[in-house]
C-alpha positions in Angstrom: -44.0 19.9 -63.0 -41.5 16.9 -63.4 -38.8 18.8 -61.8 -41.1 19.8 -58.6 -41.6 15.7 -58.5 -37.7 15.1 -58.6 -37.2 17.6 -55.9 -39.8 16.8 -53.3 -38.5 13.1 -53.8 -35.0 14.3 -53.2 -36.2 16.3 -50.5 -38.2 13.5 -48.5 -35.3 11.4 -49.1 -32.8 13.8 -47.5 -35.1 14.1 -44.5 -35.1 10.1 -44.3 -31.4 10.0 -44.5 -31.1 12.9 -42.0 -33.5 11.4 -39.6 -31.5 7.8 -40.0 -28.2 9.9 -39.2 -29.8 11.2 -36.2 -31.1 8.2 -34.9 -27.4 6.4 -35.0 -26.2 9.4 -33.2 -28.8 9.2 -30.3 -28.3 5.5 -30.0 -24.4 6.0 -29.7 -24.7 8.8 -27.1 -27.3 6.7 -25.2 -25.0 3.6 -25.2 -21.9 5.7 -24.2 -24.1 7.1 -21.3 -25.2 3.7 -20.1 -21.4 2.3 -20.5 -20.3 5.2 -18.1 -23.0 4.5 -16.1 -22.1 0.7 -15.6 -18.6 1.6 -15.3 -19.1 4.2 -12.5 -21.3 1.9 -10.7 -18.9 -1.0 -11.0 -16.1 1.5 -9.3 -18.3 2.6 -6.7 -19.3 -0.8 -5.8 -15.5 -1.9 -5.6 -14.6 0.9 -3.3 -17.8 0.2 -1.1 -16.6 -3.4 -0.9 -12.9 -2.4 -0.1 -14.1 0.0 2.7 -16.7 -2.6 4.3 -13.8 -5.3 4.3 -11.4 -2.8 6.0 -13.7 -1.9 8.4 -14.6 -5.7 9.1 -10.6 -6.3 9.5 -10.1 -3.1 11.9 -13.0 -4.4 14.1 -11.7 -7.7 14.4 -8.2 -6.7 15.4 -9.4 -4.1 17.5 -11.5 -6.6 19.6 -8.2 -8.9 20.3 
């Protein structure tokens, strides 16, 4: 009887630790994806702005 209670408590503790570990892993994955999205967005914005500046410059020099 007592060993069953000890085993049940140990299993419950193990499940709690497992859920906590899975939660940390999920959070780390979410943060990595968010960071990658921010970096990609910044890179694409820089490319777009450079392209727009190049287009303005070529239009301005072509109108002379």
